[in-house]
N, C-alpha and C positions, 0 to 999 in steps of 0.2 A: 452296523450294517450286516445283513445275512452273509456269512462266509461263503455260502454256495453261490450267491450272486457275484461276489468278487472273483471266485474261482472261474465262474462262467465267463466273466469279462476277460480274464487272463487267457482263457482258451479261445477268445475271439468268437464267442457264440451268443453274444447279447444282441437284443434288438436295439434300434437307435434310441428309444426311450430309456431302456435299461442302461445303455452305455452312458447316456447323459446323466442319469441318476448316480452311477458309479463315479464318474469324473467329478461331479460336483462334490461328492463325499470325499474323494481323495484329495481335494484341495483344502480340506479342513485338517486341523492338527490330529483329531481322532482318526481320520482316514489315513494319514501318514503313519500313525502308530500301528494300525491294523495291517497295513500293507507291509511294513517292516517285519511284523511278527509272522505274517504268512510266508514271506520270502525266506526268513530264517528257518521256519519249519520245513519248507520245501528243500532247502539246502541240506538239512539233517537227513531227510529221506533219501535224497540223491546220493549222499555219501555212503548209504547202505546198499546201493545197487551193485549187482555183479558186473564184471567187466564185459560179459558177453550179452548183456541186455541191449535191445535196439535203442532204448533211450540213452544209455550211457555211450554207446558207439556213435550215435548221432551228435551228442554233445561234444564228444572227443573230436569228430571230424570238423564241426563248426569252430571249435576253439583252435584247431590246428591251422585252419585257413586264416583265422584272425592273426595268429602268431606269425604265420608265413609273411603276411603283409607287413606286420610290424618289423620283421627282421630285414626288410628291404631298406628301412630307414636307420635302424640301430641293431646292435648285436645283443639285445636283451634276451637272456636265456628263457626257455619255456618253463612256465611254472607247473607245479603238480596240478592234477585234474581238480582236486577239491578247491584249490585257490582260484582256478579259472572260473569255477562256478560262482564263487563269492564275488569275483570281479565282474562277471556278467550280470549277476543279480544286482550289484550296486549300480551298474550302468542302467539296468532296467528300472530300478527305483527312481533314479534321477530323471530318466526320460518320462516315466509315468507321472512323477510329481510335476515336472515342467509342463507336460501336456495337459494335465488336469487343471493346473493353475491358469494356463492360457484359456482353456475351455471355460473355466469359471468366470474369468474376467470378461470373456466375450458374450456369454449367454446368461450369467446370473444377474439378478436384479441389482442395479447399481445402488449403493448406499449414499445418502446425502452427507455433505459436510455439516457438522453441527458445532456451533460456537456459542459460548456463554461467558458473559462478563460477571465479575464479582460485584458485590455491593460497593458503590462509589467509584467503580472503574468505567472508563470509556475506552472504546476500541474502534479503530478505523479499518474497514475491510474493503478490499478491491475485488469485485465480482468478476466472473469470466469475461464479461463484455466491457470491462473497465468502468462500469458504474461503481459508485462509492457509497458505502453504508457506514455511518458512524453510530455505534451502539452505545446507549447509556447504561448505567449500572443495572445489574440484575436483569439482563436481557438475553434472550436466546434467538439465534439466527440460524436457519437451515437453508441450504441450497445445494444443487448438484454441481460437480466440478466441470462438467461439459454440457453446453446447451446446443441443441440442434437449431439450425437456421430456420426450419419450417415449423417450429413449435414456439409457444410463448416462453419467455424467460420467467422463471418462477422462483420466489423465495418465501419462506415462512418466518414470521416474527411473533414473538411473545415478549412484551416489555415495552421499550421505547427506542426508536431508531430514526435517524435522519437519512433520507435517500437523495442521492444526486444521480439521476438516471440518464444515461447517454441515449441518444436517438440513433437507430441503425438505418442503413440505407434501404433495407427491405421493410421498414416500418414495423419491425418485430415488436409485438406487445410485451409489456413487462407487468407481471402480476405479483402483488404482495398478498399472501394469504394470512388472515388473522384468525385467532382461535374462536372467535364468535360467529363463525360461518359468514364472515364478510371478506370481501376482496377489494383491493385497490388496483385499478387497471390504468396504465399510463403508456405514453410513447417516449417522452423525454421531458423530465421535470425535476423539481426539487420540492420535497415535502417531508413533514414530520409525522410519525406514527406513534401513538401511545395506546397500548392495549393491555390492560391488567384486570384480572377478575371479570367484573361485569361491565366495566367502562371501556369505551373505545373513542379516541379522538384522533382525527386526521386533519392536519393543517397544511394547506397548500401555499408554498412560497412563490413558485414559478411554474409556468406551463399549464397543463390541463390534465385532470384525472377524473376518473369515474368510479364511484362507489357501487359495489354490487353485493347483494345478500344471497348467499347459497347458490351462486351462479345462475340466478334467475334473471333472464334478459329483460323481464318486465318490471323488475324491482331494482332500479338503478337511479343514481343521482349524480349529475354533472357538477363539478366544482371549478371555481375560478380562483386565481391568486388572491390571497388575503381572506379566504373563507375557511371556516372550520366545520367539519362534520362531527357531531357528538352523538353517541349512542350509549344508552344504559339498558342492558338487557334485563336487569332486575326490575326496574320501574317501567320498562317498555317506552322509554322516552327517546325520541329521535328528532334531531333538528340540525339546521345549518345556520351559521351566522357569520358576520364580518368580525375579524379579530386582527390584532397586531401579530402577523405571522412570525416576525423575527423574535418576538418575546417568547413564543412557545418553543423555539429551538435555541434559546440563548444558552442552554446548558452545554452546548458544544464549545463555547468560548469561556467556560468556567464561570458562568454567571447564572443566576436564577432571577427571572423577571416575572413579577406578579401584577395582574391587572384585575382588580376586584376579586381576588382569590380569597376564599375563607381560610381561616387558620386550620379548620378541620381538614380541608383539602391539602394544605401544606403538610399537616401531620401524616396524611396518607402517602404523600410523595416521599417524605423522609423514610417511611417504613418500606415502601416498595423499592426505592432506588438505593437507599443507604443502609437498610437493615436496622433502623432505629425503632424502638417501641416508644411512641410519643403519647403522653397522657396530658389531656387538657380537661381538668375536672369541671371548670365553669362552662356550661353549655352555651351561654351567651357569648363567651370569648371564642368558642369553637366556630360560631357562626359569624364572627366579626370579619369583614372583608378588608383586605389590605392591598396596597399597590406600591410598587417600588422594586428595586434591584439589589440583590445581595451577592457577594462573592461566593463561588461554589467550588473552590479548589478541593475541599474535603468537608466532612460533616461538621467539624468544629468551627470552621470559618462561616458555614451557613448559620449555625446556631448563634454565633456571635453577631452576625449581621442581622438576624431576626430580632435579637435582644435589643440592639442599638437602634435599629430603624423603626421598630414598632413599639418601643418602650415595654418590653416584656421581661419577666423574670424567668430565666431558663436555667434549670438545674439538671445536671447530667451525672448519672451513676452507671458506668459501663455503657450498655446500649439502651438504658432506660432514660427517657427525657421527660421532665415535668415542666410544663409551660403555664405560668400564672400571670 
């Protein structure tokens, strides 16, 4: 920051906009360092003043009044003038730092809380309204720490997560923003969101939700329990169909349930959620559809379950998986 602007602020000559700019800067580590340097420089200059200068005399009178008040409580001896300036500068630094931090918290743009799960990790998060989000592996969730009662409750998701949304007395909307310019709007419900790369799947377990694209009120779709909304932005495919909703969120209970799922889709799931590089050389095998449930405590139990349930040969070397 320009040192002249900082000096101007210390002389109480700034406009409100300039003062706001300075206070926001002083709340940063760089601002604290520059303020410390400026005060130390001023102290060195003050130490060189003659005793008969008005500045020195005014400082001495101010310090004498402070010391007189302190002596009514204790018999602390008066310190030399140079030490008093250092003491007052330290107090000033603390006051400015505290004030700037308060100003920054009050007026600066709040930053959202951002959470991310590792491959194969699940995490349960309680939101400010006591709604619950269970995050699957390799998933990012963002939300603000405080929600205003007159504004929608908003979260941002990339990956896969299961939502249990509470209903508020004032019917406050709950919005889940997806990276594909799609939004899920609810009042109180339970649903699963899967959104990775070009594919988005939303499966409704309970309640009622509405899918919106790019906040366009004319481009929305109502969903009922047991329905899945599927969108592929690459192929421009969008549809809704009836599914087994429990199967799509079975990962929350350490299980993976498949209903007519191709091995190619399972390979993509293992890559997105568990960080595995799955190779299926036989194209016909990639397109083969399977149904069943396998344990999902970790990647090894999943691979073992796939091998036994679907009669597959699974070879693993580090994170590379070969399925034949």
